[in-house]
C-alpha positions as CSV (number, residue, x, y, z in Angstrom):
1,M,28.8,18.1,-49.9
2,S,25.5,19.7,-51.1
3,D,24.5,20.4,-47.5
4,L,27.4,22.9,-47.3
5,K,25.7,25.0,-49.9
6,N,23.1,26.0,-47.3
7,Q,25.5,27.1,-44.6
8,K,26.7,30.6,-44.1
9,S,29.8,31.0,-46.3
10,I,32.5,33.4,-47.2
11,V,35.1,33.3,-50.0
12,I,38.5,34.8,-49.0
13,Y,40.6,35.2,-52.1
14,F,43.8,36.8,-53.3
15,S,44.4,37.6,-56.9
16,R,46.2,39.9,-59.3
17,A,45.6,41.1,-62.8
18,D,48.1,42.5,-65.4
19,E,50.7,40.2,-67.0
20,N,50.1,36.6,-66.1
21,Y,51.7,33.3,-66.9
22,A,50.2,31.5,-69.9
23,V,47.3,34.0,-70.4
24,W,49.4,37.2,-70.7
25,N,47.6,40.4,-69.8
26,I,44.3,40.0,-68.0
27,Q,41.8,42.6,-66.7
28,K,40.0,40.3,-64.4
29,W,42.0,38.1,-62.1
30,N,41.9,34.3,-62.5
31,T,41.1,33.7,-58.9
32,Q,38.5,36.4,-58.9
33,V,36.6,34.6,-61.7
34,I,36.4,31.4,-59.7
35,A,35.6,33.3,-56.4
36,E,32.6,34.9,-58.2
37,Y,31.4,31.5,-59.5
38,I,31.4,30.2,-55.9
39,Q,29.7,33.3,-54.7
40,E,26.9,32.9,-57.3
41,L,26.5,29.1,-56.6
42,V,26.4,29.1,-52.8
43,W,25.5,32.7,-52.1
44,A,28.7,33.3,-50.2
45,D,30.1,36.7,-49.1
46,L,33.3,37.8,-50.8
47,F,36.5,39.2,-49.2
48,K,39.4,40.1,-51.4
49,V,42.9,40.2,-49.9
50,E,44.9,43.0,-51.4
51,R,48.5,43.8,-50.9
52,K,48.9,47.4,-49.8
53,I,51.8,47.9,-52.2
54,P,50.6,46.0,-55.3
55,Y,52.9,43.5,-57.0
56,S,54.5,44.7,-60.2
57,K,52.4,44.5,-63.4
58,D,55.3,42.7,-65.0
59,Y,55.0,38.9,-64.4
60,A,58.7,38.3,-64.0
61,I,59.2,41.1,-61.5
62,C,56.1,40.0,-59.6
63,C,57.6,36.6,-59.3
64,D,60.8,38.1,-57.9
65,E,58.9,40.2,-55.4
66,A,56.9,37.1,-54.3
67,K,60.2,35.1,-54.0
68,V,61.8,37.6,-51.7
69,E,58.7,37.7,-49.5
70,I,58.5,34.0,-49.2
71,E,62.3,33.5,-48.6
72,H,62.2,36.1,-45.8
73,D,58.8,34.9,-44.5
74,E,57.5,38.4,-44.7
75,R,53.9,39.5,-43.9
76,P,53.2,42.3,-46.3
77,E,50.7,44.9,-45.3
78,I,47.2,44.4,-46.8
79,V,44.6,47.0,-47.7
80,N,41.8,45.7,-45.5
81,T,41.8,43.0,-42.9
82,L,39.0,40.6,-42.3
83,E,38.9,40.7,-38.5
84,S,36.6,37.7,-37.9
85,I,35.0,34.7,-39.6
86,D,32.9,33.9,-36.5
87,N,29.6,34.4,-38.4
88,Y,30.6,31.8,-41.1
89,E,30.4,28.0,-41.0
90,V,32.2,27.4,-44.3
91,V,35.2,29.3,-45.6
92,Y,36.3,29.0,-49.2
93,I,39.9,30.1,-49.6
94,W,41.1,30.8,-53.1
95,W,44.5,31.9,-54.3
96,P,47.1,31.4,-57.0
97,I,50.1,29.3,-56.2
98,Y,53.2,31.5,-55.8
99,R,56.5,29.7,-55.9
100,W,54.7,26.5,-54.8
101,Q,53.3,28.2,-51.7
102,L,50.6,30.5,-50.5
103,P,51.1,34.2,-51.5
104,Q,52.4,36.0,-48.5
105,P,49.5,38.6,-48.5
106,M,47.2,35.6,-47.9
107,V,49.3,34.4,-45.1
108,T,49.1,37.9,-43.5
109,Q,45.3,37.6,-43.6
110,L,44.7,34.0,-42.7
111,E,47.0,34.1,-39.7
112,K,44.7,36.8,-38.1
113,L,41.6,34.5,-38.1
114,N,40.3,32.0,-35.6
115,W,39.8,28.7,-37.5
116,K,38.3,26.7,-34.6
117,W,35.2,24.7,-35.8
118,K,35.4,26.1,-39.3
119,I,35.0,24.0,-42.5
120,V,37.6,25.1,-45.1
121,R,37.2,24.4,-48.8
122,P,40.5,25.4,-50.4
123,F,41.0,26.0,-54.1
124,V,43.9,27.3,-56.1
125,T,44.8,28.4,-59.6
126,H,48.1,27.4,-61.0
127,E,49.7,26.7,-64.4
128,W,52.3,24.0,-63.7
129,S,53.0,24.0,-59.9
130,W,50.0,22.1,-58.7
131,L,49.6,22.1,-54.9
132,A,53.2,21.7,-53.9
133,W,53.7,22.6,-50.2
134,V,50.4,24.4,-49.8
135,P,48.3,21.7,-48.1
136,S,50.7,21.4,-45.1
137,Q,51.1,25.2,-45.0
138,L,47.4,25.7,-44.9
139,R,47.0,23.0,-42.2
140,N,49.5,24.9,-40.1
141,I,47.7,28.2,-40.5
142,C,44.1,26.9,-40.2
143,K,44.6,25.0,-37.0
144,W,41.4,23.3,-35.7
145,A,39.6,23.7,-39.0
146,E,38.2,20.8,-40.9
147,I,39.9,21.1,-44.3
148,L,37.9,19.4,-47.0
149,D,38.9,18.3,-50.6
150,W,40.9,20.7,-52.7
151,L,40.2,22.1,-56.1
152,A,43.0,23.1,-58.4
153,I,42.3,24.8,-61.7
154,R,44.8,26.0,-64.3
155,G,44.6,29.7,-64.6
156,S,44.5,29.5,-68.4
157,V,41.1,27.7,-68.2
158,V,39.2,29.6,-65.5
159,Y,36.7,31.1,-67.9
160,W,35.6,27.5,-68.9
161,A,35.7,26.0,-65.4
162,K,32.3,26.8,-64.0
163,S,31.1,23.3,-64.5
164,I,34.2,22.0,-62.7
165,V,33.4,24.3,-59.8
166,E,29.8,23.2,-59.7
167,E,30.8,19.6,-59.6
168,W,33.3,20.3,-56.8
169,L,30.7,22.1,-54.7
């Protein structure tokens, strides 16, 4: 996989700070930490997906908001939209698992992109949910992309996971 490090890359990630499962209140988002590791290691561009109306700072309320979006298959508005990934060969996609699925703001963004001929390196943070339904969900969204091996890291250990990320790359 080391030859991927020399290809034009972008990290598309979604994250949130505030109250979080297992690590309580955080100032820097778990997925942001890993996204920045990858940016540093492969010189990738970064694109953060942000929900226009942020989720609640309270973890339980955030979970309820995410549940409603998922159950209704909503596409919440996002702050900025990445219009194209045409200039990239490798796309690293990073997000926390929400109710065993992709967070709906990520779905909003990823569905807008043309995945033909792209190499996708997916990675997630979770605490107990692991990958759940996400692999099939991602295959449906990223049609025609080559989806390579996944990396899943517990959110509670992201600050000690740089060597895991390096090995995965």
